[in-house]
N, CA, C and O atoms as a GROMACS GRO file, in nm:
protein
  612
    1MET      N    1   1.111  17.529  14.224
    1MET     CA    2   1.032  17.518  14.085
    1MET      C    3   0.937  17.426  14.063
    1MET      O    4   0.983  17.312  14.078
    2SER      N    5   0.814  17.427  14.032
    2SER     CA    6   0.729  17.334  13.991
    2SER      C    7   0.776  17.262  13.850
    2SER      O    8   0.837  17.309  13.754
    3THR      N    9   0.720  17.125  13.876
    3THR     CA   10   0.747  17.058  13.722
    3THR      C   11   0.638  17.068  13.624
    3THR      O   12   0.529  17.116  13.655
    4ILE      N   13   0.663  17.024  13.507
    4ILE     CA   14   0.561  17.040  13.418
    4ILE      C   15   0.415  16.957  13.456
    4ILE      O   16   0.300  16.990  13.429
    5PHE      N   17   0.461  16.855  13.519
    5PHE     CA   18   0.318  16.775  13.558
    5PHE      C   19   0.273  16.830  13.663
    5PHE      O   20   0.150  16.831  13.659
    6GLU      N   21   0.326  16.890  13.782
    6GLU     CA   22   0.273  16.962  13.881
    6GLU      C   23   0.184  17.097  13.835
    6GLU      O   24   0.074  17.125  13.881
    7LEU      N   25   0.248  17.166  13.746
    7LEU     CA   26   0.171  17.242  13.669
    7LEU      C   27   0.049  17.226  13.596
    7LEU      O   28  -0.044  17.307  13.595
    8ILE      N   29   0.056  17.112  13.534
    8ILE     CA   30  -0.038  17.048  13.460
    8ILE      C   31  -0.163  17.024  13.567
    8ILE      O   32  -0.270  17.085  13.569
    9ASP      N   33  -0.124  16.934  13.642
    9ASP     CA   34  -0.220  16.899  13.744
    9ASP      C   35  -0.299  17.004  13.818
    9ASP      O   36  -0.416  16.986  13.851
   10ALA      N   37  -0.227  17.118  13.843
   10ALA     CA   38  -0.262  17.227  13.901
   10ALA      C   39  -0.357  17.328  13.840
   10ALA      O   40  -0.411  17.420  13.902
   11ALA      N   41  -0.374  17.295  13.683
   11ALA     CA   42  -0.428  17.371  13.568
   11ALA      C   43  -0.375  17.487  13.576
   11ALA      O   44  -0.458  17.577  13.562
   12ASP      N   45  -0.240  17.530  13.596
   12ASP     CA   46  -0.180  17.654  13.603
   12ASP      C   47  -0.127  17.682  13.444
   12ASP      O   48  -0.012  17.661  13.407
   13VAL      N   49  -0.221  17.728  13.372
   13VAL     CA   50  -0.199  17.788  13.240
   13VAL      C   51  -0.064  17.836  13.208
   13VAL      O   52   0.023  17.780  13.142
   14GLN      N   53  -0.065  17.970  13.278
   14GLN     CA   54   0.031  18.052  13.274
   14GLN      C   55   0.176  18.006  13.328
   14GLN      O   56   0.281  18.056  13.289
   15GLY      N   57   0.167  17.906  13.420
   15GLY     CA   58   0.309  17.834  13.476
   15GLY      C   59   0.340  17.761  13.387
   15GLY      O   60   0.459  17.768  13.356
   16VAL      N   61   0.256  17.666  13.312
   16VAL     CA   62   0.281  17.580  13.195
   16VAL      C   63   0.341  17.661  13.095
   16VAL      O   64   0.443  17.610  13.048
   17ARG      N   65   0.303  17.790  13.039
   17ARG     CA   66   0.354  17.865  12.920
   17ARG      C   67   0.478  17.922  12.957
   17ARG      O   68   0.567  17.937  12.873
   18ASP      N   69   0.493  17.960  13.090
   18ASP     CA   70   0.621  18.015  13.133
   18ASP      C   71   0.728  17.922  13.151
   18ASP      O   72   0.845  17.954  13.133
   19LEU      N   73   0.689  17.800  13.187
   19LEU     CA   74   0.787  17.686  13.184
   19LEU      C   75   0.842  17.632  13.076
   19LEU      O   76   0.962  17.606  13.065
   20LEU      N   77   0.737  17.609  12.974
   20LEU     CA   78   0.769  17.589  12.835
   20LEU      C   79   0.858  17.673  12.747
   20LEU      O   80   0.946  17.633  12.670
   21ALA      N   81   0.815  17.820  12.778
   21ALA     CA   82   0.895  17.918  12.727
   21ALA      C   83   1.037  17.910  12.776
   21ALA      O   84   1.112  17.934  12.682
   22ALA      N   85   1.092  17.889  12.869
   22ALA     CA   86   1.199  17.892  12.944
   22ALA      C   87   1.279  17.773  12.912
   22ALA      O   88   1.401  17.776  12.903
   23ASP      N   89   1.196  17.651  12.893
   23ASP     CA   90   1.242  17.510  12.875
   23ASP      C   91   1.166  17.426  12.797
   23ASP      O   92   1.096  17.339  12.848
   24PRO      N   93   1.173  17.447  12.668
   24PRO     CA   94   1.106  17.394  12.556
   24PRO      C   95   1.130  17.229  12.590
   24PRO      O   96   1.028  17.160  12.599
   25GLY      N   97   1.214  17.187  12.603
   25GLY     CA   98   1.256  17.054  12.621
   25GLY      C   99   1.184  16.969  12.734
   25GLY      O  100   1.198  16.847  12.743
   26ALA      N  101   1.107  17.045  12.817
   26ALA     CA  102   1.024  16.997  12.934
   26ALA      C  103   0.906  16.899  12.841
   26ALA      O  104   0.866  16.791  12.884
   27THR      N  105   0.870  16.946  12.735
   27THR     CA  106   0.770  16.860  12.670
   27THR      C  107   0.804  16.727  12.635
   27THR      O  108   0.713  16.653  12.598
   28ALA      N  109   0.924  16.681  12.641
   28ALA     CA  110   0.976  16.561  12.625
   28ALA      C  111   0.980  16.475  12.756
   28ALA      O  112   1.022  16.360  12.760
   29GLU      N  113   0.934  16.539  12.854
   29GLU     CA  114   0.960  16.473  12.981
   29GLU      C  115   0.836  16.364  13.005
   29GLU      O  116   0.731  16.376  12.943
   30ARG      N  117   0.858  16.263  13.095
   30ARG     CA  118   0.751  16.156  13.123
   30ARG      C  119   0.696  16.159  13.272
   30ARG      O  120   0.789  16.168  13.352
   31ASP      N  121   0.602  16.156  13.316
   31ASP     CA  122   0.550  16.139  13.454
   31ASP      C  123   0.604  16.011  13.530
   31ASP      O  124   0.689  15.940  13.476
   32GLU      N  125   0.553  15.985  13.657
   32GLU     CA  126   0.608  15.890  13.740
   32GLU      C  127   0.549  15.745  13.674
   32GLU      O  128   0.604  15.645  13.719
   33GLN      N  129   0.457  15.726  13.585
   33GLN     CA  130   0.366  15.626  13.527
   33GLN      C  131   0.463  15.607  13.388
   33GLN      O  132   0.489  15.493  13.350
   34GLY      N  133   0.501  15.698  13.332
   34GLY     CA  134   0.556  15.682  13.187
   34GLY      C  135   0.473  15.778  13.080
   34GLY      O  136   0.499  15.793  12.960
   35LEU      N  137   0.374  15.833  13.149
   35LEU     CA  138   0.308  15.923  13.054
   35LEU      C  139   0.377  16.038  12.999
   35LEU      O  140   0.455  16.102  13.069
   36SER      N  141   0.351  16.068  12.878
   36SER     CA  142   0.412  16.198  12.803
   36SER      C  143   0.314  16.308  12.836
   36SER      O  144   0.193  16.304  12.860
   37VAL      N  145   0.417  16.425  12.828
   37VAL     CA  146   0.337  16.569  12.896
   37VAL      C  147   0.214  16.576  12.794
   37VAL      O  148   0.115  16.640  12.831
   38VAL      N  149   0.213  16.527  12.691
   38VAL     CA  150   0.098  16.575  12.603
   38VAL      C  151  -0.034  16.480  12.651
   38VAL      O  152  -0.150  16.521  12.651
   39MET      N  153   0.004  16.359  12.688
   39MET     CA  154  -0.114  16.302  12.715
   39MET      C  155  -0.152  16.315  12.863
   39MET      O  156  -0.268  16.284  12.885
   40ARG      N  157  -0.074  16.359  12.979
   40ARG     CA  158  -0.104  16.414  13.090
   40ARG      C  159  -0.194  16.535  13.073
   40ARG      O  160  -0.302  16.540  13.133
   41ALA      N  161  -0.155  16.629  12.993
   41ALA     CA  162  -0.223  16.724  12.946
   41ALA      C  163  -0.356  16.730  12.875
   41ALA      O  164  -0.439  16.821  12.884
   42ALA      N  165  -0.364  16.620  12.803
   42ALA     CA  166  -0.502  16.575  12.747
   42ALA      C  167  -0.596  16.537  12.849
   42ALA      O  168  -0.713  16.575  12.849
   43TYR      N  169  -0.533  16.445  12.952
   43TYR     CA  170  -0.620  16.414  13.037
   43TYR      C  171  -0.685  16.535  13.121
   43TYR      O  172  -0.802  16.542  13.158
   44ARG      N  173  -0.594  16.616  13.139
   44ARG     CA  174  -0.641  16.729  13.206
   44ARG      C  175  -0.752  16.809  13.133
   44ARG      O  176  -0.851  16.851  13.192
   45GLY      N  177  -0.727  16.830  12.993
   45GLY     CA  178  -0.785  16.907  12.894
   45GLY      C  179  -0.793  17.060  12.916
   45GLY      O  180  -0.722  17.111  13.003
   46GLY      N  181  -0.874  17.132  12.844
   46GLY     CA  182  -0.899  17.278  12.854
   46GLY      C  183  -0.798  17.347  12.801
   46GLY      O  184  -0.751  17.312  12.694
   47GLU      N  185  -0.752  17.454  12.867
   47GLU     CA  186  -0.651  17.554  12.848
   47GLU      C  187  -0.512  17.499  12.857
   47GLU      O  188  -0.421  17.541  12.786
   48VAL      N  189  -0.496  17.392  12.958
   48VAL     CA  190  -0.358  17.348  12.982
   48VAL      C  191  -0.318  17.241  12.879
   48VAL      O  192  -0.202  17.209  12.852
   49PHE      N  193  -0.425  17.194  12.830
   49PHE     CA  194  -0.379  17.102  12.689
   49PHE      C  195  -0.354  17.189  12.596
   49PHE      O  196  -0.257  17.159  12.526
   50ASP      N  197  -0.420  17.309  12.564
   50ASP     CA  198  -0.385  17.392  12.463
   50ASP      C  199  -0.261  17.465  12.484
   50ASP      O  200  -0.196  17.491  12.383
   51ALA      N  201  -0.213  17.506  12.601
   51ALA     CA  202  -0.075  17.542  12.635
   51ALA      C  203   0.048  17.432  12.593
   51ALA      O  204   0.150  17.464  12.532
   52VAL      N  205   0.028  17.352  12.621
   52VAL     CA  206   0.124  17.243  12.617
   52VAL      C  207   0.120  17.225  12.424
   52VAL      O  208   0.224  17.226  12.359
   53ARG      N  209   0.019  17.214  12.377
   53ARG     CA  210   0.015  17.203  12.244
   53ARG      C  211   0.070  17.336  12.177
   53ARG      O  212   0.138  17.311  12.077
   54ALA      N  213   0.062  17.416  12.195
   54ALA     CA  214   0.128  17.553  12.152
   54ALA      C  215   0.261  17.550  12.159
   54ALA      O  216   0.325  17.616  12.077
   55ALA      N  217   0.324  17.478  12.252
   55ALA     CA  218   0.454  17.454  12.271
   55ALA      C  219   0.522  17.354  12.152
   55ALA      O  220   0.641  17.322  12.141
   56ASN      N  221   0.424  17.322  12.076
   56ASN     CA  222   0.474  17.235  11.956
   56ASN      C  223   0.566  17.127  11.992
   56ASN      O  224   0.679  17.115  11.944
   57PRO      N  225   0.503  17.031  12.100
   57PRO     CA  226   0.581  16.909  12.149
   57PRO      C  227   0.597  16.807  12.034
   57PRO      O  228   0.531  16.803  11.931
   58PRO      N  229   0.704  16.720  12.072
   58PRO     CA  230   0.717  16.607  11.970
   58PRO      C  231   0.600  16.523  12.019
   58PRO      O  232   0.564  16.518  12.137
   59LEU      N  233   0.536  16.450  11.906
   59LEU     CA  234   0.408  16.363  11.912
   59LEU      C  235   0.465  16.220  11.891
   59LEU      O  236   0.513  16.182  11.784
   60GLU      N  237   0.452  16.141  12.011
   60GLU     CA  238   0.461  16.003  12.009
   60GLU      C  239   0.315  15.948  11.978
   60GLU      O  240   0.206  16.001  11.998
   61PRO      N  241   0.351  15.823  11.921
   61PRO     CA  242   0.222  15.746  11.874
   61PRO      C  243   0.066  15.789  11.940
   61PRO      O  244  -0.029  15.826  11.872
   62PHE      N  245   0.066  15.775  12.081
   62PHE     CA  246  -0.039  15.792  12.157
   62PHE      C  247  -0.078  15.933  12.162
   62PHE      O  248  -0.197  15.965  12.170
   63ASP      N  249   0.017  16.018  12.157
   63ASP     CA  250  -0.014  16.166  12.158
   63ASP      C  251  -0.105  16.206  12.024
   63ASP      O  252  -0.211  16.268  12.024
   64ARG      N  253  -0.036  16.153  11.911
   64ARG     CA  254  -0.088  16.162  11.776
   64ARG      C  255  -0.259  16.149  11.770
   64ARG      O  256  -0.328  16.218  11.695
   65ILE      N  257  -0.309  16.052  11.858
   65ILE     CA  258  -0.447  16.031  11.878
   65ILE      C  259  -0.513  16.149  11.960
   65ILE      O  260  -0.619  16.198  11.920
   66VAL      N  261  -0.457  16.191  12.067
   66VAL     CA  262  -0.526  16.294  12.152
   66VAL      C  263  -0.525  16.442  12.075
   66VAL      O  264  -0.596  16.536  12.108
   67VAL      N  265  -0.440  16.444  11.978
   67VAL     CA  266  -0.425  16.564  11.926
   67VAL      C  267  -0.505  16.580  11.785
   67VAL      O  268  -0.512  16.682  11.716
   68GLY      N  269  -0.568  16.446  11.758
   68GLY     CA  270  -0.664  16.455  11.645
   68GLY      C  271  -0.620  16.387  11.505
   68GLY      O  272  -0.696  16.383  11.408
   69LYS      N  273  -0.482  16.332  11.507
   69LYS     CA  274  -0.432  16.248  11.411
   69LYS      C  275  -0.468  16.120  11.378
   69LYS      O  276  -0.509  16.047  11.468
   70SER      N  277  -0.460  16.076  11.254
   70SER     CA  278  -0.503  15.932  11.234
   70SER      C  279  -0.386  15.875  11.176
   70SER      O  280  -0.407  15.762  11.133
   71ASP      N  281  -0.258  15.922  11.158
   71ASP     CA  282  -0.172  15.844  11.097
   71ASP      C  283  -0.042  15.847  11.214
   71ASP      O  284  -0.038  15.928  11.307
   72GLY      N  285   0.048  15.754  11.191
   72GLY     CA  286   0.152  15.737  11.281
   72GLY      C  287   0.109  15.702  11.432
   72GLY      O  288   0.161  15.750  11.533
   73LEU      N  289  -0.007  15.597  11.428
   73LEU     CA  290  -0.064  15.575  11.556
   73LEU      C  291   0.033  15.455  11.623
   73LEU      O  292   0.137  15.420  11.566
   74PRO      N  293  -0.010  15.400  11.745
   74PRO     CA  294   0.048  15.285  11.799
   74PRO      C  295  -0.030  15.160  11.746
   74PRO      O  296  -0.143  15.163  11.697
   75ALA      N  297   0.050  15.049  11.764
   75ALA     CA  298  -0.027  14.954  11.702
   75ALA      C  299  -0.159  14.900  11.794
   75ALA      O  300  -0.170  14.908  11.917
   76PRO      N  301  -0.244  14.851  11.710
   76PRO     CA  302  -0.378  14.845  11.779
   76PRO      C  303  -0.384  14.753  11.923
   76PRO      O  304  -0.473  14.771  12.007
   77ASP      N  305  -0.288  14.665  11.936
   77ASP     CA  306  -0.283  14.625  12.095
   77ASP      C  307  -0.185  14.674  12.167
   77ASP      O  308  -0.138  14.612  12.262
   78ALA      N  309  -0.145  14.786  12.133
   78ALA     CA  310  -0.049  14.865  12.241
   78ALA      C  311  -0.124  14.899  12.347
   78ALA      O  312  -0.247  14.895  12.350
   79TRP      N  313  -0.032  14.942  12.459
   79TRP     CA  314  -0.118  14.986  12.591
   79TRP      C  315  -0.035  15.096  12.630
   79TRP      O  316   0.088  15.090  12.627
   80THR      N  317  -0.115  15.216  12.673
   80THR     CA  318  -0.057  15.345  12.747
   80THR      C  319   0.012  15.284  12.883
   80THR      O  320  -0.035  15.182  12.935
   81PRO      N  321   0.118  15.347  12.933
   81PRO     CA  322   0.153  15.306  13.075
   81PRO      C  323   0.056  15.321  13.195
   81PRO      O  324   0.082  15.289  13.311
   82ASP      N  325  -0.054  15.372  13.153
   82ASP     CA  326  -0.154  15.378  13.284
   82ASP      C  327  -0.283  15.270  13.240
   82ASP      O  328  -0.381  15.267  13.314
   83GLY      N  329  -0.280  15.194  13.132
   83GLY     CA  330  -0.362  15.099  13.103
   83GLY      C  331  -0.465  15.106  12.999
   83GLY      O  332  -0.569  15.041  13.014
   84PHE      N  333  -0.448  15.173  12.902
   84PHE     CA  334  -0.565  15.212  12.800
   84PHE      C  335  -0.503  15.147  12.658
   84PHE      O  336  -0.382  15.141  12.636
   85THR      N  337  -0.601  15.104  12.573
   85THR     CA  338  -0.548  15.090  12.432
   85THR      C  339  -0.556  15.233  12.339
   85THR      O  340  -0.602  15.340  12.378
   86PRO      N  341  -0.515  15.213  12.246
   86PRO     CA  342  -0.517  15.307  12.156
   86PRO      C  343  -0.675  15.336  12.114
   86PRO      O  344  -0.712  15.449  12.083
   87LEU      N  345  -0.761  15.224  12.115
   87LEU     CA  346  -0.872  15.259  12.078
   87LEU      C  347  -0.962  15.336  12.195
   87LEU      O  348  -1.057  15.405  12.161
   88HIS      N  349  -0.928  15.320  12.327
   88HIS     CA  350  -0.979  15.369  12.437
   88HIS      C  351  -0.917  15.539  12.425
   88HIS      O  352  -0.982  15.636  12.463
   89ILE      N  353  -0.812  15.545  12.378
   89ILE     CA  354  -0.752  15.690  12.367
   89ILE      C  355  -0.805  15.763  12.244
   89ILE      O  356  -0.794  15.885  12.235
   90ALA      N  357  -0.864  15.684  12.147
   90ALA     CA  358  -0.919  15.748  12.053
   90ALA      C  359  -1.072  15.782  12.075
   90ALA      O  360  -1.129  15.875  12.017
   91ALA      N  361  -1.134  15.695  12.168
   91ALA     CA  362  -1.273  15.735  12.247
   91ALA      C  363  -1.243  15.842  12.306
   91ALA      O  364  -1.280  15.946  12.252
   92PHE      N  365  -1.184  15.850  12.404
   92PHE     CA  366  -1.156  15.954  12.502
   92PHE      C  367  -1.152  16.081  12.401
   92PHE      O  368  -1.237  16.169  12.411
   93ALA      N  369  -1.064  16.084  12.317
   93ALA     CA  370  -1.010  16.223  12.238
   93ALA      C  371  -1.134  16.248  12.129
   93ALA      O  372  -1.131  16.347  12.056
   94ARG      N  373  -1.244  16.151  12.123
   94ARG     CA  374  -1.345  16.163  12.014
   94ARG      C  375  -1.276  16.182  11.882
   94ARG      O  376  -1.310  16.275  11.809
   95ASN      N  377  -1.171  16.093  11.844
   95ASN     CA  378  -1.111  16.105  11.742
   95ASN      C  379  -1.156  15.958  11.644
   95ASN      O  380  -1.115  15.843  11.656
   96LEU      N  381  -1.252  16.014  11.549
   96LEU     CA  382  -1.341  15.903  11.492
   96LEU      C  383  -1.239  15.854  11.394
   96LEU      O  384  -1.236  15.731  11.384
   97GLU      N  385  -1.157  15.916  11.322
   97GLU     CA  386  -1.072  15.874  11.207
   97GLU      C  387  -0.973  15.764  11.268
   97GLU      O  388  -0.948  15.656  11.213
   98ALA      N  389  -0.924  15.804  11.383
   98ALA     CA  390  -0.808  15.720  11.452
   98ALA      C  391  -0.884  15.597  11.479
   98ALA      O  392  -0.830  15.491  11.449
   99ALA      N  393  -0.994  15.597  11.527
   99ALA     CA  394  -1.068  15.470  11.587
   99ALA      C  395  -1.091  15.392  11.460
   99ALA      O  396  -1.084  15.269  11.462
  100ARG      N  397  -1.118  15.461  11.345
  100ARG     CA  398  -1.154  15.375  11.238
  100ARG      C  399  -1.028  15.300  11.194
  100ARG      O  400  -1.030  15.178  11.184
  101VAL      N  401  -0.901  15.381  11.163
  101VAL     CA  402  -0.785  15.324  11.131
  101VAL      C  403  -0.756  15.218  11.245
  101VAL      O  404  -0.696  15.118  11.205
  102LEU      N  405  -0.784  15.221  11.363
  102LEU     CA  406  -0.718  15.138  11.436
  102LEU      C  407  -0.824  15.002  11.424
  102LEU      O  408  -0.783  14.886  11.428
  103LEU      N  409  -0.960  15.039  11.407
  103LEU     CA  410  -1.049  14.901  11.398
  103LEU      C  411  -1.005  14.816  11.274
  103LEU      O  412  -0.979  14.695  11.275
  104GLU      N  413  -1.000  14.898  11.170
  104GLU     CA  414  -0.947  14.837  11.018
  104GLU      C  415  -0.806  14.762  11.054
  104GLU      O  416  -0.782  14.660  10.990
  105ALA      N  417  -0.718  14.804  11.143
  105ALA     CA  418  -0.591  14.727  11.170
  105ALA      C  419  -0.590  14.604  11.276
  105ALA      O  420  -0.496  14.533  11.311
  106GLY      N  421  -0.718  14.602  11.314
  106GLY     CA  422  -0.747  14.489  11.401
  106GLY      C  423  -0.768  14.506  11.552
  106GLY      O  424  -0.763  14.410  11.629
  107ALA      N  425  -0.793  14.637  11.592
  107ALA     CA  426  -0.789  14.672  11.744
  107ALA      C  427  -0.954  14.617  11.779
  107ALA      O  428  -1.055  14.628  11.710
  108ASP      N  429  -0.935  14.554  11.915
  108ASP     CA  430  -1.045  14.486  11.979
  108ASP      C  431  -1.149  14.586  12.036
  108ASP      O  432  -1.122  14.662  12.129
  109PRO      N  433  -1.257  14.581  11.980
  109PRO     CA  434  -1.353  14.703  12.048
  109PRO      C  435  -1.430  14.663  12.190
  109PRO      O  436  -1.516  14.723  12.255
  110ASN      N  437  -1.362  14.532  12.211
  110ASN     CA  438  -1.452  14.488  12.342
  110ASN      C  439  -1.320  14.463  12.459
  110ASN      O  440  -1.339  14.395  12.559
  111VAL      N  441  -1.206  14.518  12.434
  111VAL     CA  442  -1.085  14.492  12.532
  111VAL      C  443  -1.100  14.578  12.655
  111VAL      O  444  -1.141  14.693  12.639
  112PHE      N  445  -1.071  14.531  12.785
  112PHE     CA  446  -1.092  14.636  12.879
  112PHE      C  447  -0.987  14.680  12.916
  112PHE      O  448  -0.887  14.607  12.910
  113ALA      N  449  -0.978  14.821  12.971
  113ALA     CA  450  -0.863  14.888  13.021
  113ALA      C  451  -0.832  14.840  13.157
  113ALA      O  452  -0.914  14.817  13.246
  114THR      N  453  -0.702  14.826  13.164
  114THR     CA  454  -0.663  14.771  13.293
  114THR      C  455  -0.640  14.884  13.391
  114THR      O  456  -0.600  14.842  13.500
  115ALA      N  457  -0.654  15.015  13.383
  115ALA     CA  458  -0.667  15.088  13.460
  115ALA      C  459  -0.717  15.108  13.590
  115ALA      O  460  -0.839  15.123  13.587
  116SER      N  461  -0.671  15.114  13.696
  116SER     CA  462  -0.723  15.096  13.846
  116SER      C  463  -0.858  15.185  13.852
  116SER      O  464  -0.946  15.143  13.928
  117PHE      N  465  -0.877  15.275  13.797
  117PHE     CA  466  -0.989  15.373  13.809
  117PHE      C  467  -1.096  15.357  13.687
  117PHE      O  468  -1.204  15.416  13.695
  118ALA      N  469  -1.064  15.276  13.574
  118ALA     CA  470  -1.156  15.272  13.459
  118ALA      C  471  -1.120  15.147  13.414
  118ALA      O  472  -1.019  15.134  13.345
  119ARG      N  473  -1.215  15.020  13.456
  119ARG     CA  474  -1.196  14.897  13.377
  119ARG      C  475  -1.300  14.899  13.293
  119ARG      O  476  -1.401  14.839  13.330
  120VAL      N  477  -1.300  14.963  13.170
  120VAL     CA  478  -1.398  14.982  13.093
  120VAL      C  479  -1.345  14.931  12.945
  120VAL      O  480  -1.227  14.904  12.923
  121THR      N  481  -1.463  14.920  12.839
  121THR     CA  482  -1.410  14.893  12.715
  121THR      C  483  -1.419  15.032  12.646
  121THR      O  484  -1.464  15.130  12.705
  122PRO      N  485  -1.374  15.035  12.515
  122PRO     CA  486  -1.394  15.162  12.448
  122PRO      C  487  -1.517  15.214  12.463
  122PRO      O  488  -1.530  15.335  12.483
  123LEU      N  489  -1.604  15.146  12.456
  123LEU     CA  490  -1.748  15.199  12.438
  123LEU      C  491  -1.781  15.259  12.578
  123LEU      O  492  -1.843  15.365  12.581
  124GLY      N  493  -1.746  15.203  12.686
  124GLY     CA  494  -1.743  15.271  12.800
  124GLY      C  495  -1.661  15.415  12.820
  124GLY      O  496  -1.696  15.512  12.887
  125THR      N  497  -1.557  15.399  12.750
  125THR     CA  498  -1.487  15.524  12.738
  125THR      C  499  -1.552  15.651  12.662
  125THR      O  500  -1.537  15.769  12.692
  126CYS      N  501  -1.633  15.593  12.546
  126CYS     CA  502  -1.714  15.691  12.462
  126CYS      C  503  -1.832  15.742  12.560
  126CYS      O  504  -1.863  15.861  12.561
  127LYS      N  505  -1.883  15.665  12.626
  127LYS     CA  506  -2.013  15.714  12.733
  127LYS      C  507  -1.929  15.828  12.810
  127LYS      O  508  -1.972  15.944  12.807
  128PHE      N  509  -1.802  15.794  12.884
  128PHE     CA  510  -1.751  15.897  12.966
  128PHE      C  511  -1.733  16.026  12.888
  128PHE      O  512  -1.769  16.136  12.929
  129ALA      N  513  -1.672  16.000  12.770
  129ALA     CA  514  -1.619  16.121  12.687
  129ALA      C  515  -1.716  16.201  12.604
  129ALA      O  516  -1.679  16.306  12.551
  130GLY      N  517  -1.836  16.156  12.591
  130GLY     CA  518  -1.933  16.181  12.488
  130GLY      C  519  -1.905  16.165  12.367
  130GLY      O  520  -1.927  16.253  12.283
  131ALA      N  521  -1.851  16.049  12.340
  131ALA     CA  522  -1.799  16.025  12.198
  131ALA      C  523  -1.902  15.945  12.110
  131ALA      O  524  -1.878  15.830  12.073
  132ASP      N  525  -1.999  16.003  12.084
  132ASP     CA  526  -2.124  15.921  12.019
  132ASP      C  527  -2.083  15.878  11.867
  132ASP      O  528  -2.130  15.774  11.820
  133GLU      N  529  -2.018  15.939  11.811
  133GLU     CA  530  -1.964  15.915  11.668
  133GLU      C  531  -1.876  15.777  11.674
  133GLU      O  532  -1.893  15.675  11.608
  134VAL      N  533  -1.777  15.808  11.774
  134VAL     CA  534  -1.688  15.696  11.786
  134VAL      C  535  -1.788  15.548  11.842
  134VAL      O  536  -1.783  15.437  11.788
  135ALA      N  537  -1.865  15.581  11.953
  135ALA     CA  538  -1.937  15.482  11.996
  135ALA      C  539  -2.029  15.400  11.874
  135ALA      O  540  -2.041  15.278  11.868
  136GLU      N  541  -2.089  15.500  11.779
  136GLU     CA  542  -2.171  15.425  11.656
  136GLU      C  543  -2.066  15.342  11.573
  136GLU      O  544  -2.095  15.236  11.518
  137LEU      N  545  -1.965  15.388  11.570
  137LEU     CA  546  -1.844  15.308  11.472
  137LEU      C  547  -1.796  15.200  11.560
  137LEU      O  548  -1.772  15.095  11.500
  138LEU      N  549  -1.778  15.199  11.679
  138LEU     CA  550  -1.753  15.059  11.780
  138LEU      C  551  -1.874  14.957  11.769
  138LEU      O  552  -1.859  14.835  11.765
  139LEU      N  553  -1.975  15.013  11.766
  139LEU     CA  554  -2.093  14.912  11.746
  139LEU      C  555  -2.109  14.844  11.623
  139LEU      O  556  -2.139  14.724  11.620
  140ALA      N  557  -2.087  14.922  11.508
  140ALA     CA  558  -2.068  14.866  11.378
  140ALA      C  559  -1.969  14.759  11.371
  140ALA      O  560  -1.990  14.658  11.303
  141HIS      N  561  -1.840  14.779  11.454
  141HIS     CA  562  -1.741  14.681  11.426
  141HIS      C  563  -1.759  14.578  11.565
  141HIS      O  564  -1.665  14.514  11.612
  142GLY      N  565  -1.872  14.576  11.610
  142GLY     CA  566  -1.893  14.454  11.694
  142GLY      C  567  -1.875  14.488  11.840
  142GLY      O  568  -1.871  14.400  11.926
  143ALA      N  569  -1.865  14.608  11.863
  143ALA     CA  570  -1.844  14.642  12.013
  143ALA      C  571  -1.976  14.589  12.101
  143ALA      O  572  -2.086  14.635  12.071
  144ASP      N  573  -1.967  14.497  12.203
  144ASP     CA  574  -2.081  14.458  12.296
  144ASP      C  575  -2.120  14.549  12.392
  144ASP      O  576  -2.043  14.567  12.487
  145PRO      N  577  -2.249  14.625  12.385
  145PRO     CA  578  -2.294  14.715  12.466
  145PRO      C  579  -2.333  14.668  12.615
  145PRO      O  580  -2.359  14.750  12.703
  146ASN      N  581  -2.335  14.532  12.635
  146ASN     CA  582  -2.356  14.483  12.769
  146ASN      C  583  -2.229  14.449  12.839
  146ASN      O  584  -2.239  14.389  12.947
  147LEU      N  585  -2.104  14.479  12.790
  147LEU     CA  586  -1.980  14.475  12.875
  147LEU      C  587  -1.964  14.599  12.941
  147LEU      O  588  -1.941  14.702  12.878
  148THR      N  589  -1.975  14.597  13.064
  148THR     CA  590  -1.994  14.741  13.125
  148THR      C  591  -1.872  14.741  13.234
  148THR      O  592  -1.830  14.853  13.263
  149GLU      N  593  -1.810  14.628  13.297
  149GLU     CA  594  -1.684  14.671  13.358
  149GLU      C  595  -1.631  14.513  13.370
  149GLU      O  596  -1.697  14.410  13.378
  150LEU      N  597  -1.496  14.531  13.368
  150LEU     CA  598  -1.397  14.402  13.387
  150LEU      C  599  -1.442  14.312  13.506
  150LEU      O  600  -1.456  14.349  13.623
  151PRO      N  601  -1.464  14.184  13.454
  151PRO     CA  602  -1.530  14.100  13.564
  151PRO      C  603  -1.401  14.052  13.675
  151PRO      O  604  -1.283  14.031  13.646
  152ALA      N  605  -1.452  14.046  13.779
  152ALA     CA  606  -1.350  13.997  13.891
  152ALA      C  607  -1.252  13.888  13.840
  152ALA      O  608  -1.278  13.811  13.748
  153GLN      N  609  -1.161  13.889  13.896
  153GLN     CA  610  -1.052  13.760  13.839
  153GLN      C  611  -1.060  13.700  13.958
  153GLN      O  612  -0.999  13.595  13.978
   0.00000   0.00000   0.00000
């Protein structure tokens, strides 16, 4: 039998639905990096994310951002297990209100993600995700559009 993460990665929507119907507790699992089922499904997007959301999983602070919430968020300087700040996740999810709350709480609009595949600022995440409104907000809060990738260490 496949794990919830294998089903998400395979974009097996019916498999996700079937597994969660048989084992609703699977929504509380974490992948090998420590990501929640909601976060992993959000990265996959589309119907897989919808199938996970339909199971009404418990929402952790980062999960709340990807489902469109702007309360109960992680600290502005927190990090996902895969190397993103809440502001990066708000940009990815195009969650303007969460971005606003995070910036007002002191989130750094110029912080670089530490993920091996995306060493970008939240503004770079906006470009990837097409989050134009979030990008405008970041720029209004001092995001530097000239920072494009993490400098070599």
